[in-house]
FIKOLZA-1660 file (N, C-alpha, C; in steps of 0.1 Angstrom, whole numbers, plus 5000, padded with zeros to 4 digits):
% residues 261
   i   px   py   pz ch aa at
   1 2234 5708 0858  A  X  N
   1 2227 5701 0851  A  X CA
   1 2219 5708 0842  A  X  C
   2 2219 5705 0832  A  X  N
   2 2214 5714 0818  A  X CA
   2 2197 5705 0816  A  X  C
   3 2187 5709 0815  A  X  N
   3 2177 5701 0810  A  X CA
   3 2172 5704 0796  A  X  C
   4 2177 5687 0787  A  X  N
   4 2172 5693 0775  A  X CA
   4 2156 5693 0772  A  X  C
   5 2150 5701 0763  A  X  N
   5 2139 5704 0759  A  X CA
   5 2134 5694 0747  A  X  C
   6 2122 5690 0753  A  X  N
   6 2116 5679 0742  A  X CA
   6 2115 5687 0730  A  X  C
   7 2117 5679 0717  A  X  N
   7 2119 5685 0702  A  X CA
   7 2102 5686 0699  A  X  C
   8 2093 5683 0707  A  X  N
   8 2078 5680 0702  A  X CA
   8 2071 5678 0719  A  X  C
   9 2059 5683 0719  A  X  N
   9 2049 5681 0728  A  X CA
   9 2039 5675 0724  A  X  C
  10 2034 5666 0733  A  X  N
  10 2021 5662 0730  A  X CA
  10 2010 5661 0742  A  X  C
  11 2000 5669 0740  A  X  N
  11 1986 5668 0751  A  X CA
  11 1977 5665 0746  A  X  C
  12 1969 5656 0752  A  X  N
  12 1955 5649 0748  A  X CA
  12 1945 5655 0761  A  X  C
  13 1935 5658 0754  A  X  N
  13 1924 5661 0760  A  X CA
  13 1910 5660 0751  A  X  C
  14 1901 5650 0760  A  X  N
  14 1888 5652 0754  A  X CA
  14 1885 5650 0739  A  X  C
  15 1894 5639 0735  A  X  N
  15 1893 5635 0725  A  X CA
  15 1905 5642 0712  A  X  C
  16 1914 5651 0718  A  X  N
  16 1919 5663 0709  A  X CA
  16 1934 5659 0709  A  X  C
  17 1942 5656 0708  A  X  N
  17 1956 5657 0706  A  X CA
  17 1962 5668 0702  A  X  C
  18 1971 5673 0708  A  X  N
  18 1975 5686 0705  A  X CA
  18 1990 5687 0705  A  X  C
  19 2001 5684 0688  A  X  N
  19 2014 5684 0690  A  X CA
  19 2020 5698 0686  A  X  C
  20 2027 5699 0695  A  X  N
  20 2033 5714 0695  A  X CA
  20 2046 5711 0692  A  X  C
  21 2053 5712 0680  A  X  N
  21 2067 5721 0672  A  X CA
  21 2073 5724 0689  A  X  C
  22 2081 5722 0693  A  X  N
  22 2086 5729 0701  A  X CA
  22 2108 5732 0702  A  X  C
  23 2107 5737 0691  A  X  N
  23 2121 5742 0686  A  X CA
  23 2118 5759 0686  A  X  C
  24 2115 5767 0697  A  X  N
  24 2112 5779 0696  A  X CA
  24 2120 5789 0692  A  X  C
  25 2135 5788 0697  A  X  N
  25 2146 5796 0694  A  X CA
  25 2152 5791 0680  A  X  C
  26 2151 5781 0677  A  X  N
  26 2151 5783 0655  A  X CA
  26 2136 5778 0644  A  X  C
  27 2126 5788 0655  A  X  N
  27 2114 5793 0647  A  X CA
  27 2108 5773 0645  A  X  C
  28 2109 5766 0651  A  X  N
  28 2105 5756 0653  A  X CA
  28 2104 5747 0637  A  X  C
  29 2118 5749 0635  A  X  N
  29 2125 5745 0621  A  X CA
  29 2124 5730 0619  A  X  C
  30 2123 5724 0608  A  X  N
  30 2121 5709 0609  A  X CA
  30 2133 5700 0609  A  X  C
  31 2140 5701 0617  A  X  N
  31 2154 5689 0623  A  X CA
  31 2151 5677 0612  A  X  C
  32 2159 5668 0611  A  X  N
  32 2156 5652 0609  A  X CA
  32 2148 5647 0622  A  X  C
  33 2156 5653 0634  A  X  N
  33 2150 5645 0647  A  X CA
  33 2134 5651 0653  A  X  C
  34 2132 5663 0647  A  X  N
  34 2119 5669 0648  A  X CA
  34 2106 5662 0643  A  X  C
  35 2114 5659 0629  A  X  N
  35 2104 5651 0619  A  X CA
  35 2104 5636 0623  A  X  C
  36 2112 5631 0628  A  X  N
  36 2112 5616 0636  A  X CA
  36 2103 5615 0644  A  X  C
  37 2101 5626 0651  A  X  N
  37 2094 5621 0664  A  X CA
  37 2081 5627 0660  A  X  C
  38 2077 5637 0650  A  X  N
  38 2063 5636 0648  A  X CA
  38 2057 5628 0640  A  X  C
  39 2066 5619 0633  A  X  N
  39 2064 5605 0626  A  X CA
  39 2057 5598 0636  A  X  C
  40 2065 5594 0646  A  X  N
  40 2063 5587 0656  A  X CA
  40 2048 5589 0663  A  X  C
  41 2048 5603 0664  A  X  N
  41 2035 5605 0671  A  X CA
  41 2018 5606 0663  A  X  C
  42 2022 5608 0650  A  X  N
  42 2012 5607 0641  A  X CA
  42 2010 5593 0639  A  X  C
  43 2017 5583 0640  A  X  N
  43 2017 5567 0635  A  X CA
  43 2009 5564 0649  A  X  C
  44 2012 5571 0660  A  X  N
  44 2006 5563 0671  A  X CA
  44 1989 5570 0672  A  X  C
  45 1991 5580 0671  A  X  N
  45 1975 5585 0672  A  X CA
  45 1967 5579 0660  A  X  C
  46 1973 5580 0648  A  X  N
  46 1964 5569 0634  A  X CA
  46 1960 5555 0642  A  X  C
  47 1966 5551 0652  A  X  N
  47 1962 5538 0656  A  X CA
  47 1957 5538 0668  A  X  C
  48 1953 5548 0673  A  X  N
  48 1944 5554 0689  A  X CA
  48 1928 5562 0685  A  X  C
  49 1922 5548 0686  A  X  N
  49 1907 5552 0682  A  X CA
  49 1905 5563 0696  A  X  C
  50 1909 5562 0704  A  X  N
  50 1906 5574 0715  A  X CA
  50 1905 5588 0711  A  X  C
  51 1914 5594 0701  A  X  N
  51 1920 5601 0698  A  X CA
  51 1911 5606 0685  A  X  C
  52 1900 5617 0683  A  X  N
  52 1893 5622 0669  A  X CA
  52 1898 5634 0661  A  X  C
  53 1907 5639 0669  A  X  N
  53 1910 5651 0660  A  X CA
  53 1925 5655 0664  A  X  C
  54 1933 5664 0655  A  X  N
  54 1947 5665 0658  A  X CA
  54 1951 5678 0660  A  X  C
  55 1957 5685 0666  A  X  N
  55 1956 5701 0664  A  X CA
  55 1975 5698 0664  A  X  C
  56 1980 5705 0654  A  X  N
  56 1993 5708 0652  A  X CA
  56 2000 5724 0653  A  X  C
  57 2007 5727 0664  A  X  N
  57 2007 5740 0666  A  X CA
  57 2024 5745 0666  A  X  C
  58 2027 5759 0666  A  X  N
  58 2043 5761 0673  A  X CA
  58 2043 5767 0682  A  X  C
  59 2054 5762 0691  A  X  N
  59 2056 5772 0704  A  X CA
  59 2065 5784 0701  A  X  C
  60 2066 5792 0706  A  X  N
  60 2072 5807 0704  A  X CA
  60 2065 5814 0696  A  X  C
  61 2073 5820 0686  A  X  N
  61 2072 5833 0682  A  X CA
  61 2066 5829 0666  A  X  C
  62 2070 5818 0663  A  X  N
  62 2061 5812 0652  A  X CA
  62 2057 5797 0652  A  X  C
  63 2048 5794 0639  A  X  N
  63 2048 5782 0631  A  X CA
  63 2057 5773 0632  A  X  C
  64 2061 5774 0619  A  X  N
  64 2075 5768 0615  A  X CA
  64 2078 5772 0602  A  X  C
  65 2094 5773 0603  A  X  N
  65 2102 5784 0590  A  X CA
  65 2108 5773 0586  A  X  C
  66 2100 5759 0584  A  X  N
  66 2108 5751 0573  A  X CA
  66 2117 5741 0576  A  X  C
  67 2125 5740 0567  A  X  N
  67 2135 5727 0573  A  X CA
  67 2147 5738 0579  A  X  C
  68 2155 5729 0586  A  X  N
  68 2165 5732 0595  A  X CA
  68 2177 5736 0584  A  X  C
  69 2183 5746 0577  A  X  N
  69 2191 5751 0570  A  X CA
  69 2203 5750 0573  A  X  C
  70 2205 5750 0587  A  X  N
  70 2218 5748 0592  A  X CA
  70 2225 5734 0593  A  X  C
  71 2213 5726 0596  A  X  N
  71 2212 5710 0597  A  X CA
  71 2216 5705 0580  A  X  C
  72 2214 5711 0570  A  X  N
  72 2213 5708 0559  A  X CA
  72 2226 5711 0553  A  X  C
  73 2233 5724 0556  A  X  N
  73 2247 5728 0552  A  X CA
  73 2254 5721 0559  A  X  C
  74 2253 5713 0569  A  X  N
  74 2262 5706 0577  A  X CA
  74 2262 5690 0571  A  X  C
  75 2254 5688 0562  A  X  N
  75 2253 5672 0558  A  X CA
  75 2251 5674 0542  A  X  C
  76 2259 5678 0535  A  X  N
  76 2257 5680 0518  A  X CA
  76 2258 5670 0509  A  X  C
  77 2256 5658 0516  A  X  N
  77 2257 5650 0508  A  X CA
  77 2242 5642 0499  A  X  C
  78 2241 5640 0486  A  X  N
  78 2228 5637 0482  A  X CA
  78 2224 5627 0486  A  X  C
  79 2227 5618 0491  A  X  N
  79 2219 5606 0500  A  X CA
  79 2210 5613 0514  A  X  C
  80 2223 5619 0518  A  X  N
  80 2215 5628 0531  A  X CA
  80 2203 5638 0523  A  X  C
  81 2203 5644 0517  A  X  N
  81 2190 5651 0510  A  X CA
  81 2177 5643 0506  A  X  C
  82 2185 5631 0500  A  X  N
  82 2171 5623 0494  A  X CA
  82 2166 5619 0506  A  X  C
  83 2175 5615 0514  A  X  N
  83 2167 5605 0529  A  X CA
  83 2155 5618 0538  A  X  C
  84 2164 5629 0539  A  X  N
  84 2156 5643 0543  A  X CA
  84 2143 5640 0537  A  X  C
  85 2144 5645 0524  A  X  N
  85 2130 5647 0518  A  X CA
  85 2121 5637 0518  A  X  C
  86 2126 5627 0514  A  X  N
  86 2118 5615 0518  A  X CA
  86 2111 5613 0534  A  X  C
  87 2116 5617 0543  A  X  N
  87 2112 5619 0554  A  X CA
  87 2100 5629 0558  A  X  C
  88 2102 5639 0552  A  X  N
  88 2095 5648 0550  A  X CA
  88 2083 5646 0545  A  X  C
  89 2082 5642 0531  A  X  N
  89 2072 5636 0526  A  X CA
  89 2064 5627 0530  A  X  C
  90 2070 5615 0536  A  X  N
  90 2061 5605 0547  A  X CA
  90 2054 5611 0556  A  X  C
  91 2058 5621 0569  A  X  N
  91 2054 5628 0574  A  X CA
  91 2040 5637 0570  A  X  C
  92 2039 5643 0553  A  X  N
  92 2033 5649 0551  A  X CA
  92 2020 5643 0544  A  X  C
  93 2025 5631 0535  A  X  N
  93 2014 5620 0534  A  X CA
  93 2009 5616 0545  A  X  C
  94 2013 5610 0559  A  X  N
  94 2007 5603 0568  A  X CA
  94 1996 5616 0573  A  X  C
  95 1996 5630 0574  A  X  N
  95 1987 5637 0575  A  X CA
  95 1976 5635 0570  A  X  C
  96 1974 5631 0555  A  X  N
  96 1961 5632 0549  A  X CA
  96 1956 5614 0549  A  X  C
  97 1967 5603 0554  A  X  N
  97 1960 5589 0555  A  X CA
  97 1956 5588 0564  A  X  C
  98 1962 5594 0577  A  X  N
  98 1955 5593 0588  A  X CA
  98 1940 5591 0592  A  X  C
  99 1931 5588 0604  A  X  N
  99 1917 5586 0600  A  X CA
  99 1917 5598 0610  A  X  C
 100 1921 5609 0616  A  X  N
 100 1917 5618 0622  A  X CA
 100 1918 5630 0615  A  X  C
 101 1912 5640 0614  A  X  N
 101 1912 5653 0607  A  X CA
 101 1924 5659 0617  A  X  C
 102 1935 5667 0607  A  X  N
 102 1941 5676 0610  A  X CA
 102 1940 5690 0612  A  X  C
 103 1943 5697 0624  A  X  N
 103 1940 5708 0622  A  X CA
 103 1956 5719 0623  A  X  C
 104 1958 5726 0615  A  X  N
 104 1972 5738 0615  A  X CA
 104 1968 5750 0626  A  X  C
 105 1974 5753 0637  A  X  N
 105 1969 5763 0646  A  X CA
 105 1984 5770 0639  A  X  C
 106 1983 5784 0633  A  X  N
 106 1993 5790 0627  A  X CA
 106 1992 5802 0636  A  X  C
 107 2006 5805 0637  A  X  N
 107 2008 5821 0641  A  X CA
 107 2021 5825 0637  A  X  C
 108 2024 5836 0638  A  X  N
 108 2037 5842 0635  A  X CA
 108 2041 5836 0619  A  X  C
 109 2052 5829 0617  A  X  N
 109 2055 5828 0604  A  X CA
 109 2051 5811 0598  A  X  C
 110 2052 5808 0585  A  X  N
 110 2050 5795 0578  A  X CA
 110 2053 5794 0566  A  X  C
 111 2070 5788 0565  A  X  N
 111 2080 5791 0555  A  X CA
 111 2084 5781 0548  A  X  C
 112 2081 5780 0538  A  X  N
 112 2091 5769 0529  A  X CA
 112 2083 5756 0535  A  X  C
 113 2088 5742 0539  A  X  N
 113 2082 5731 0545  A  X CA
 113 2075 5733 0558  A  X  C
 114 2073 5747 0564  A  X  N
 114 2060 5751 0573  A  X CA
 114 2050 5753 0567  A  X  C
 115 2053 5759 0551  A  X  N
 115 2038 5762 0547  A  X CA
 115 2033 5751 0542  A  X  C
 116 2043 5742 0539  A  X  N
 116 2038 5728 0530  A  X CA
 116 2032 5719 0540  A  X  C
 117 2033 5722 0556  A  X  N
 117 2029 5714 0569  A  X CA
 117 2018 5724 0569  A  X  C
 118 2014 5737 0566  A  X  N
 118 2000 5738 0570  A  X CA
 118 1990 5737 0552  A  X  C
 119 1997 5731 0544  A  X  N
 119 1991 5731 0533  A  X CA
 119 1985 5713 0535  A  X  C
 120 1993 5706 0540  A  X  N
 120 1990 5691 0542  A  X CA
 120 1981 5688 0555  A  X  C
 121 1978 5697 0565  A  X  N
 121 1971 5698 0573  A  X CA
 121 1956 5696 0565  A  X  C
 122 1946 5692 0572  A  X  N
 122 1932 5689 0566  A  X CA
 122 1924 5703 0568  A  X  C
 123 1925 5711 0579  A  X  N
 123 1924 5722 0580  A  X CA
 123 1932 5731 0586  A  X  C
 124 1930 5745 0584  A  X  N
 124 1940 5754 0592  A  X CA
 124 1934 5767 0595  A  X  C
 125 1937 5771 0610  A  X  N
 125 1932 5784 0613  A  X CA
 125 1945 5793 0617  A  X  C
 126 1944 5803 0612  A  X  N
 126 1958 5810 0615  A  X CA
 126 1951 5830 0622  A  X  C
 127 1962 5832 0629  A  X  N
 127 1959 5846 0634  A  X CA
 127 1964 5855 0621  A  X  C
 128 1955 5868 0627  A  X  N
 128 1954 5879 0616  A  X CA
 128 1970 5882 0616  A  X  C
 129 1978 5880 0620  A  X  N
 129 1993 5884 0619  A  X CA
 129 2001 5873 0611  A  X  C
 130 1998 5858 0613  A  X  N
 130 2003 5854 0605  A  X CA
 130 2008 5857 0591  A  X  C
 131 2022 5849 0585  A  X  N
 131 2025 5852 0574  A  X CA
 131 2028 5841 0568  A  X  C
 132 2026 5835 0553  A  X  N
 132 2029 5824 0546  A  X CA
 132 2040 5828 0536  A  X  C
 133 2050 5819 0533  A  X  N
 133 2060 5820 0520  A  X CA
 133 2064 5804 0520  A  X  C
 134 2066 5804 0505  A  X  N
 134 2073 5792 0502  A  X CA
 134 2088 5798 0495  A  X  C
 135 2096 5803 0503  A  X  N
 135 2109 5810 0502  A  X CA
 135 2120 5804 0495  A  X  C
 136 2122 5790 0492  A  X  N
 136 2134 5786 0489  A  X CA
 136 2140 5793 0473  A  X  C
 137 2131 5795 0473  A  X  N
 137 2137 5802 0457  A  X CA
 137 2145 5815 0462  A  X  C
 138 2149 5823 0473  A  X  N
 138 2152 5834 0474  A  X CA
 138 2167 5828 0473  A  X  C
 139 2170 5818 0481  A  X  N
 139 2183 5811 0483  A  X CA
 139 2187 5800 0471  A  X  C
 140 2181 5802 0460  A  X  N
 140 2186 5790 0451  A  X CA
 140 2180 5777 0453  A  X  C
 141 2170 5780 0456  A  X  N
 141 2164 5762 0458  A  X CA
 141 2146 5765 0458  A  X  C
 142 2140 5760 0443  A  X  N
 142 2129 5759 0442  A  X CA
 142 2123 5751 0453  A  X  C
 143 2109 5752 0456  A  X  N
 143 2104 5745 0469  A  X CA
 143 2097 5734 0460  A  X  C
 144 2103 5726 0456  A  X  N
 144 2098 5715 0452  A  X CA
 144 2087 5706 0457  A  X  C
 145 2094 5704 0470  A  X  N
 145 2084 5692 0478  A  X CA
 145 2070 5700 0486  A  X  C
 146 2076 5711 0490  A  X  N
 146 2061 5722 0492  A  X CA
 146 2051 5726 0478  A  X  C
 147 2055 5723 0473  A  X  N
 147 2046 5727 0459  A  X CA
 147 2036 5716 0455  A  X  C
 148 2041 5704 0459  A  X  N
 148 2035 5692 0461  A  X CA
 148 2019 5695 0465  A  X  C
 149 2019 5702 0482  A  X  N
 149 2009 5705 0488  A  X CA
 149 2004 5716 0486  A  X  C
 150 2013 5727 0483  A  X  N
 150 2005 5741 0479  A  X CA
 150 1996 5743 0467  A  X  C
 151 2000 5733 0456  A  X  N
 151 1992 5733 0444  A  X CA
 151 1979 5725 0447  A  X  C
 152 1979 5715 0453  A  X  N
 152 1969 5712 0458  A  X CA
 152 1960 5717 0468  A  X  C
 153 1961 5727 0470  A  X  N
 153 1954 5739 0480  A  X CA
 153 1948 5751 0471  A  X  C
 154 1954 5753 0464  A  X  N
 154 1953 5768 0457  A  X CA
 154 1952 5767 0441  A  X  C
 155 1949 5778 0435  A  X  N
 155 1951 5775 0422  A  X CA
 155 1964 5777 0414  A  X  C
 156 1967 5768 0403  A  X  N
 156 1981 5773 0397  A  X CA
 156 1986 5780 0396  A  X  C
 157 1983 5791 0391  A  X  N
 157 1993 5804 0389  A  X CA
 157 1993 5811 0405  A  X  C
 158 1981 5810 0414  A  X  N
 158 1988 5817 0427  A  X CA
 158 1997 5808 0432  A  X  C
 159 1997 5795 0433  A  X  N
 159 2009 5787 0438  A  X CA
 159 2020 5789 0432  A  X  C
 160 2022 5791 0419  A  X  N
 160 2034 5794 0412  A  X CA
 160 2036 5809 0412  A  X  C
 161 2029 5819 0415  A  X  N
 161 2036 5833 0421  A  X CA
 161 2042 5829 0435  A  X  C
 162 2039 5821 0441  A  X  N
 162 2044 5820 0457  A  X CA
 162 2054 5815 0453  A  X  C
 163 2059 5802 0446  A  X  N
 163 2073 5797 0444  A  X CA
 163 2081 5805 0435  A  X  C
 164 2078 5813 0426  A  X  N
 164 2086 5817 0418  A  X CA
 164 2093 5830 0427  A  X  C
 165 2085 5834 0432  A  X  N
 165 2090 5846 0439  A  X CA
 165 2095 5848 0453  A  X  C
 166 2088 5839 0459  A  X  N
 166 2094 5834 0473  A  X CA
 166 2084 5845 0484  A  X  C
 167 2079 5855 0480  A  X  N
 167 2073 5868 0486  A  X CA
 167 2061 5862 0498  A  X  C
 168 2062 5869 0504  A  X  N
 168 2051 5863 0514  A  X CA
 168 2037 5866 0512  A  X  C
 169 2024 5864 0516  A  X  N
 169 2012 5866 0519  A  X CA
 169 2007 5867 0531  A  X  C
 170 1996 5873 0534  A  X  N
 170 1995 5879 0550  A  X CA
 170 1982 5866 0549  A  X  C
 171 1975 5865 0558  A  X  N
 171 1964 5854 0563  A  X CA
 171 1954 5859 0556  A  X  C
 172 1947 5870 0554  A  X  N
 172 1937 5874 0548  A  X CA
 172 1935 5870 0532  A  X  C
 173 1950 5872 0525  A  X  N
 173 1954 5865 0511  A  X CA
 173 1954 5849 0511  A  X  C
 174 1959 5844 0525  A  X  N
 174 1961 5829 0523  A  X CA
 174 1946 5822 0526  A  X  C
 175 1937 5829 0534  A  X  N
 175 1922 5829 0533  A  X CA
 175 1916 5828 0518  A  X  C
 176 1919 5839 0511  A  X  N
 176 1913 5842 0500  A  X CA
 176 1919 5829 0490  A  X  C
 177 1928 5826 0492  A  X  N
 177 1937 5817 0480  A  X CA
 177 1934 5802 0484  A  X  C
 178 1929 5795 0495  A  X  N
 178 1923 5786 0503  A  X CA
 178 1932 5778 0508  A  X  C
 179 1943 5783 0514  A  X  N
 179 1954 5779 0518  A  X CA
 179 1951 5773 0534  A  X  C
 180 1941 5782 0538  A  X  N
 180 1935 5785 0552  A  X CA
 180 1923 5781 0549  A  X  C
 181 1913 5777 0564  A  X  N
 181 1899 5783 0564  A  X CA
 181 1894 5792 0569  A  X  C
 182 1906 5797 0585  A  X  N
 182 1898 5806 0591  A  X CA
 182 1909 5819 0595  A  X  C
 183 1905 5829 0596  A  X  N
 183 1918 5840 0602  A  X CA
 183 1907 5844 0611  A  X  C
 184 1917 5846 0624  A  X  N
 184 1907 5855 0637  A  X CA
 184 1923 5864 0642  A  X  C
 185 1918 5872 0651  A  X  N
 185 1929 5878 0660  A  X CA
 185 1938 5866 0668  A  X  C
 186 1949 5871 0674  A  X  N
 186 1958 5864 0680  A  X CA
 186 1949 5857 0693  A  X  C
 187 1943 5866 0698  A  X  N
 187 1941 5864 0710  A  X CA
 187 1930 5851 0708  A  X  C
 188 1924 5849 0696  A  X  N
 188 1911 5845 0695  A  X CA
 188 1913 5831 0688  A  X  C
 189 1927 5831 0687  A  X  N
 189 1933 5815 0679  A  X CA
 189 1931 5803 0690  A  X  C
 190 1929 5804 0698  A  X  N
 190 1926 5788 0706  A  X CA
 190 1913 5786 0702  A  X  C
 191 1905 5796 0709  A  X  N
 191 1890 5796 0709  A  X CA
 191 1880 5790 0693  A  X  C
 192 1893 5795 0685  A  X  N
 192 1885 5794 0670  A  X CA
 192 1888 5783 0669  A  X  C
 193 1901 5776 0669  A  X  N
 193 1905 5758 0670  A  X CA
 193 1896 5751 0674  A  X  C
 194 1894 5756 0686  A  X  N
 194 1883 5746 0697  A  X CA
 194 1866 5749 0688  A  X  C
 195 1864 5754 0683  A  X  N
 195 1851 5757 0676  A  X CA
 195 1852 5745 0665  A  X  C
 196 1859 5742 0655  A  X  N
 196 1863 5734 0650  A  X CA
 196 1863 5719 0652  A  X  C
 197 1873 5715 0666  A  X  N
 197 1875 5705 0673  A  X CA
 197 1864 5698 0677  A  X  C
 198 1854 5713 0682  A  X  N
 198 1840 5707 0689  A  X CA
 198 1832 5704 0680  A  X  C
 199 1832 5705 0668  A  X  N
 199 1821 5705 0656  A  X CA
 199 1826 5690 0650  A  X  C
 200 1836 5689 0651  A  X  N
 200 1843 5674 0644  A  X CA
 200 1840 5663 0656  A  X  C
 201 1839 5666 0669  A  X  N
 201 1837 5659 0678  A  X CA
 201 1821 5652 0680  A  X  C
 202 1818 5663 0674  A  X  N
 202 1801 5659 0677  A  X CA
 202 1795 5648 0665  A  X  C
 203 1807 5648 0656  A  X  N
 203 1801 5641 0643  A  X CA
 203 1807 5624 0650  A  X  C
 204 1800 5615 0641  A  X  N
 204 1804 5601 0640  A  X CA
 204 1820 5600 0638  A  X  C
 205 1824 5594 0644  A  X  N
 205 1840 5595 0639  A  X CA
 205 1843 5584 0630  A  X  C
 206 1833 5575 0628  A  X  N
 206 1834 5566 0618  A  X CA
 206 1832 5571 0603  A  X  C
 207 1822 5579 0603  A  X  N
 207 1820 5584 0590  A  X CA
 207 1832 5597 0586  A  X  C
 208 1835 5603 0601  A  X  N
 208 1845 5609 0593  A  X CA
 208 1857 5603 0589  A  X  C
 209 1861 5593 0596  A  X  N
 209 1874 5585 0590  A  X CA
 209 1871 5581 0575  A  X  C
 210 1859 5578 0573  A  X  N
 210 1855 5571 0561  A  X CA
 210 1855 5585 0551  A  X  C
 211 1850 5595 0552  A  X  N
 211 1848 5603 0544  A  X CA
 211 1862 5611 0539  A  X  C
 212 1871 5613 0551  A  X  N
 212 1884 5616 0547  A  X CA
 212 1895 5608 0537  A  X  C
 213 1891 5594 0537  A  X  N
 213 1896 5586 0532  A  X CA
 213 1897 5583 0522  A  X  C
 214 1882 5587 0517  A  X  N
 214 1874 5589 0506  A  X CA
 214 1878 5602 0500  A  X  C
 215 1879 5611 0505  A  X  N
 215 1882 5623 0502  A  X CA
 215 1892 5628 0493  A  X  C
 216 1908 5621 0499  A  X  N
 216 1920 5621 0494  A  X CA
 216 1921 5612 0480  A  X  C
 217 1916 5601 0481  A  X  N
 217 1919 5590 0474  A  X CA
 217 1908 5592 0458  A  X  C
 218 1898 5603 0459  A  X  N
 218 1891 5605 0448  A  X CA
 218 1898 5617 0441  A  X  C
 219 1908 5625 0449  A  X  N
 219 1913 5638 0442  A  X CA
 219 1921 5633 0431  A  X  C
 220 1929 5621 0433  A  X  N
 220 1938 5612 0422  A  X CA
 220 1933 5607 0411  A  X  C
 221 1917 5607 0413  A  X  N
 221 1914 5597 0400  A  X CA
 221 1905 5600 0389  A  X  C
 222 1902 5598 0380  A  X  N
 222 1892 5606 0370  A  X CA
 222 1878 5605 0375  A  X  C
 223 1870 5610 0368  A  X  N
 223 1856 5617 0373  A  X CA
 223 1847 5602 0373  A  X  C
 224 1847 5594 0367  A  X  N
 224 1840 5583 0365  A  X CA
 224 1844 5573 0381  A  X  C
 225 1860 5570 0380  A  X  N
 225 1860 5566 0393  A  X CA
 225 1862 5568 0403  A  X  C
 226 1861 5583 0408  A  X  N
 226 1858 5591 0419  A  X CA
 226 1846 5590 0423  A  X  C
 227 1836 5588 0413  A  X  N
 227 1824 5589 0416  A  X CA
 227 1819 5568 0424  A  X  C
 228 1826 5567 0415  A  X  N
 228 1826 5551 0416  A  X CA
 228 1831 5548 0434  A  X  C
 229 1841 5554 0436  A  X  N
 229 1847 5551 0448  A  X CA
 229 1838 5559 0460  A  X  C
 230 1834 5568 0456  A  X  N
 230 1822 5577 0464  A  X CA
 230 1809 5569 0469  A  X  C
 231 1804 5563 0457  A  X  N
 231 1795 5556 0457  A  X CA
 231 1795 5546 0465  A  X  C
 232 1807 5535 0465  A  X  N
 232 1807 5523 0474  A  X CA
 232 1814 5528 0490  A  X  C
 233 1816 5539 0491  A  X  N
 233 1819 5548 0507  A  X CA
 233 1806 5552 0511  A  X  C
 234 1798 5555 0502  A  X  N
 234 1785 5558 0507  A  X CA
 234 1776 5545 0511  A  X  C
 235 1775 5541 0501  A  X  N
 235 1771 5525 0508  A  X CA
 235 1774 5518 0518  A  X  C
 236 1785 5517 0517  A  X  N
 236 1795 5510 0530  A  X CA
 236 1789 5518 0544  A  X  C
 237 1791 5533 0542  A  X  N
 237 1787 5542 0552  A  X CA
 237 1773 5536 0560  A  X  C
 238 1764 5535 0547  A  X  N
 238 1750 5535 0551  A  X CA
 238 1746 5521 0558  A  X  C
 239 1755 5512 0558  A  X  N
 239 1753 5496 0565  A  X CA
 239 1758 5500 0582  A  X  C
 240 1764 5512 0583  A  X  N
 240 1771 5513 0596  A  X CA
 240 1762 5520 0603  A  X  C
 241 1764 5511 0622  A  X  N
 241 1753 5514 0630  A  X CA
 241 1753 5534 0628  A  X  C
 242 1762 5537 0630  A  X  N
 242 1762 5554 0631  A  X CA
 242 1751 5555 0625  A  X  C
 243 1753 5555 0610  A  X  N
 243 1743 5559 0598  A  X CA
 243 1732 5558 0603  A  X  C
 244 1724 5544 0609  A  X  N
 244 1712 5542 0609  A  X CA
 244 1707 5550 0620  A  X  C
 245 1717 5550 0632  A  X  N
 245 1713 5561 0642  A  X CA
 245 1711 5576 0638  A  X  C
 246 1723 5582 0632  A  X  N
 246 1719 5593 0631  A  X CA
 246 1709 5599 0619  A  X  C
 247 1702 5590 0613  A  X  N
 247 1692 5594 0603  A  X CA
 247 1677 5591 0613  A  X  C
 248 1678 5581 0623  A  X  N
 248 1669 5577 0633  A  X CA
 248 1668 5591 0641  A  X  C
 249 1679 5594 0650  A  X  N
 249 1679 5608 0655  A  X CA
 249 1674 5621 0652  A  X  C
 250 1676 5622 0636  A  X  N
 250 1670 5634 0632  A  X CA
 250 1657 5629 0626  A  X  C
 251 1652 5621 0623  A  X  N
 251 1636 5623 0623  A  X CA
 251 1629 5624 0637  A  X  C
 252 1638 5617 0647  A  X  N
 252 1628 5618 0660  A  X CA
 252 1634 5635 0666  A  X  C
 253 1639 5639 0657  A  X  N
 253 1647 5657 0664  A  X CA
 253 1651 5651 0677  A  X  C
 254 1661 5642 0681  A  X  N
 254 1669 5643 0693  A  X CA
 254 1683 5644 0691  A  X  C
 255 1694 5642 0697  A  X  N
 255 1707 5643 0696  A  X CA
 255 1713 5625 0693  A  X  C
 256 1723 5626 0681  A  X  N
 256 1724 5610 0683  A  X CA
 256 1731 5606 0690  A  X  C
 257 1734 5593 0696  A  X  N
 257 1743 5586 0704  A  X CA
 257 1748 5578 0694  A  X  C
 258 1762 5584 0691  A  X  N
 258 1774 5574 0681  A  X CA
 258 1776 5565 0687  A  X  C
 259 1774 5555 0681  A  X  N
 259 1785 5538 0682  A  X CA
 259 1798 5537 0680  A  X  C
 260 1803 5545 0672  A  X  N
 260 1816 5539 0663  A  X CA
 260 1816 5530 0655  A  X  C
 261 1805 5524 0647  A  X  N
 261 1806 5512 0642  A  X CA
 261 1794 5513 0632  A  X  C
% end
């Protein structure tokens, strides 16, 4: 009897849910089945008020090598491709729409849709030896869907250079371009991710969720509309018990006791 390894691992601890892509022998490439499981878990987490932060990581030697090219070549119909890329887009969109902040924990390579996954997360911490590329162009396929997330993380010319050349950039360059937030030695990766999760967990979950929703919505608006949305969000936030508690605690020089409302 052989044991079939799960495609996705989930571990919850102290308000943090860690989702680990578990196709190590395929460099965690995003098969349709893995995308389905990732979508299912993200949807479940989005409904779970006990989970405050999500971390996405990869098993084995890489974070994620993008789509499963062998699976794609075995299913060459246009209808299959349309459904695959719709499915992937839904996963990436869910990352920005769910109330919890999502952190990418990156090691090894993050290529094509794997780089898109990093760009779609709210925050990203990478090991010093991590490398990033949108390399579809090397096999005759412009990384159009990764371009959506990439162009929302870095300057246009920097994004286009990656998309047109398919060349790798290292973690320090990814940091300079705004693709990731922090770079640390591989042995310090978990500790650095924990610093971020601890910092977020110390804040009002209500304020974090409201702020995340506003942040992504205003990015797609004109300046006047963005300020209108931001002002309304702040007004609603000020009416919440957590805002009153936070201000009272600040003035009293004590730690706030968040109420979640």
